[in-house]
C-alpha positions in Angstrom: 257.2 0.2 -227.5 254.6 -1.5 -229.8 251.1 -1.8 -228.9 248.9 -3.9 -230.8 244.9 -4.0 -230.4 244.5 -7.7 -231.1 241.4 -10.0 -231.8 241.0 -13.4 -232.6 243.3 -15.7 -235.2 243.6 -12.8 -237.6 245.5 -10.7 -235.2 247.3 -13.6 -233.4 248.7 -14.6 -237.0 250.1 -10.9 -237.7 251.2 -10.9 -234.0 253.5 -14.1 -234.9 255.0 -12.1 -238.1 255.4 -8.8 -235.7 257.4 -10.9 -233.4 259.9 -12.3 -235.8 261.0 -8.8 -236.6 260.7 -7.3 -233.0 262.1 -8.0 -229.7 259.1 -9.3 -227.3 260.1 -6.8 -224.8 259.1 -4.1 -227.4 255.4 -5.2 -228.0 252.4 -5.2 -225.6 249.1 -6.8 -226.9 245.7 -5.4 -226.1 243.6 -8.4 -226.5 240.0 -8.1 -227.2 237.2 -9.3 -224.3 234.0 -8.6 -226.4 233.5 -12.4 -227.3 234.5 -13.6 -223.8 231.6 -15.7 -222.2 230.8 -18.6 -220.0 230.6 -21.8 -221.0 229.9 -24.9 -218.6 230.7 -22.5 -215.7 234.1 -21.5 -217.2 235.2 -18.2 -218.2 236.2 -18.6 -221.8 238.3 -15.8 -223.4 238.6 -16.9 -227.2 240.5 -14.2 -228.3 243.1 -13.7 -226.0 243.5 -17.7 -226.0 244.1 -17.4 -229.8 246.9 -15.3 -229.1 248.5 -17.1 -226.3 248.3 -20.3 -228.2 249.6 -19.0 -231.5 252.6 -17.2 -229.7 253.5 -20.1 -227.6 253.2 -22.4 -230.7 250.8 -24.6 -229.3 248.0 -23.4 -232.1 246.2 -25.9 -234.6 247.4 -23.6 -237.7 245.4 -25.6 -240.0 241.9 -25.1 -238.3 242.9 -21.8 -237.0 241.8 -22.2 -233.7 242.3 -24.6 -230.4 245.7 -26.4 -229.9 247.2 -28.8 -232.0 246.6 -32.7 -231.5 243.4 -31.4 -229.1 240.8 -33.8 -228.3 237.2 -33.4 -227.4 236.2 -36.6 -224.9 234.5 -33.7 -222.4 232.8 -31.9 -225.1 231.3 -35.2 -226.5 230.1 -36.2 -223.1 228.4 -33.4 -222.3 224.9 -33.7 -224.5 224.3 -37.0 -222.1 223.9 -34.5 -219.6 222.0 -31.9 -221.5 224.4 -29.2 -222.7 224.7 -27.8 -226.0 228.2 -27.7 -227.4 227.9 -25.6 -230.1 231.1 -24.0 -228.8 234.1 -26.3 -229.8 236.4 -26.4 -226.9 239.0 -29.2 -226.8 240.0 -30.5 -223.6 243.4 -28.9 -223.3 241.4 -25.8 -224.2 239.0 -26.4 -221.6 242.1 -26.7 -219.0 243.2 -23.3 -220.2 239.6 -22.0 -219.3 239.5 -24.3 -215.7 243.1 -22.3 -215.1 241.9 -18.9 -216.0 238.3 -19.4 -213.9 240.3 -20.5 -211.0 242.6 -17.5 -210.7 239.6 -15.1 -211.4 237.8 -17.0 -208.4 240.9 -16.6 -206.0 240.6 -12.6 -206.8 242.8 -12.2 -209.6 242.0 -9.9 -212.4 241.7 -11.0 -215.9 244.9 -9.3 -216.8 246.7 -11.1 -213.6 244.8 -14.4 -214.6 246.0 -13.7 -218.4 249.7 -12.9 -217.3 249.9 -16.2 -215.5 248.4 -18.0 -218.4 250.9 -16.6 -220.4 253.6 -17.2 -218.3 252.8 -20.9 -218.1 252.7 -21.3 -221.9 256.0 -19.7 -222.1 254.7 -16.6 -224.2 257.2 -13.9 -224.1 255.1 -10.8 -224.4 252.8 -8.9 -222.3 249.0 -9.4 -222.9 246.9 -7.2 -221.7 242.9 -7.7 -222.3 241.2 -4.3 -223.1 239.4 -4.3 -219.4 239.2 -6.4 -216.4 235.4 -6.1 -216.3 233.0 -8.1 -218.5 232.0 -6.8 -221.7 229.8 -8.4 -224.5 229.4 -7.6 -228.0 225.9 -6.9 -228.7 223.8 -6.1 -231.9 220.6 -4.3 -231.4 218.4 -5.5 -234.3 214.6 -4.2 -234.7 213.6 -7.5 -233.5 215.9 -8.5 -230.6 219.4 -8.2 -229.2 222.1 -10.7 -230.5 225.1 -11.5 -228.1 228.2 -12.6 -229.7 
């Protein structure tokens, strides 16, 4: 059994290589949730999504994040309603977050929701969030607390 603690695009690319030489049944991925956040009322898990997208073959390898060929019609429309759209979520990326949020609101844990998303995307490995609880990365400076 191989357990990998993973966070972000670099880890997702490493996992692609690891799975080229090890059977998916031998690998468990523990995914970072320290960058998870809520955008537009949706629970967004960028590091877990990067792993899901890369291992499903859907990742936009050129940009390093998001989905190949994704569009941004929703994101382009949101400023009209006063929303800040600094975090770039494509339409299909938003669909992942909608599905995750729906599962969480139905009482699923983050681990259960992640497993359902992995199944839907045909990802053959177990991906576990490091915790089912909300966890934020914060840095305290002399002047303020910064959230990531």
